[in-house]
C-alpha positions in Angstrom: 0.0 0.0 0.0 1.2 3.5 -0.9 2.3 5.9 1.8 0.5 9.1 2.6 3.3 11.1 1.0 3.3 8.9 -2.1 -0.5 9.4 -2.5 -0.1 13.1 -2.1 2.7 13.3 -4.6 0.6 11.3 -7.1 -2.3 13.6 -6.7 -0.2 16.8 -7.1 1.4 15.3 -10.2 -2.0 14.4 -11.7 -3.3 18.0 -11.1 -0.2 19.5 -12.7 -0.6 17.1 -15.7 -4.2 18.2 -15.9 -3.2 21.9 -16.1 -0.6 21.1 -18.8 -3.2 19.2 -20.8 -5.7 22.1 -20.5 -3.1 24.6 -21.5 -2.4 22.5 -24.6 -6.1 22.6 -25.5 -6.8 19.0 -24.9 -10.1 17.7 -23.7 -9.6 16.7 -20.1 -12.9 15.4 -18.8 -12.0 11.7 -19.0 -8.5 12.3 -17.6 -9.9 14.2 -14.7 -12.5 11.6 -13.8 -10.2 8.6 -14.5 -6.9 9.9 -13.1 -7.1 13.2 -11.2 -10.2 12.7 -9.1 -9.3 9.2 -7.9 -5.7 10.3 -7.0 -7.0 13.3 -5.0 -9.6 11.3 -3.2 -7.1 8.5 -2.3 -4.8 11.1 -0.8 -7.6 12.8 1.1 -8.7 9.4 2.4 -5.2 8.8 3.6 -5.3 12.0 5.6 -3.9 14.6 3.3 -5.4 18.1 3.1 -7.3 18.7 -0.1 -6.5 22.4 -0.1 -2.8 21.7 0.5 -2.8 19.3 -2.5 -4.3 21.9 -4.7 -1.9 24.6 -3.4 1.1 22.3 -4.0 -0.1 21.6 -7.5 -0.6 25.3 -8.2 3.0 26.0 -7.1 4.4 23.1 -9.1 2.5 24.2 -12.2 3.7 27.8 -11.7 7.3 26.6 -11.6 6.7 24.5 -14.7 5.3 27.6 -16.5 8.3 29.7 -15.5 10.8 26.9 -16.5 9.1 26.5 -19.9 8.4 30.1 -20.7 8.8 30.9 -24.4 8.6 27.2 -25.5 
């Protein structure tokens, strides 16, 4: 079974990937329902803070935007 930290990291990564896909103009409904939502719910069930997960994902996506500016 995955640890709390692993579940949180997976949820953050899924949310960042969702943002990248949305930015690229992809349809993301199925990805959200099939990947993001289950990852976030598993992390929350393990005791992670939903707001913290989203905040961490926002920061990670912001770093990705900065690192990839102009590409």
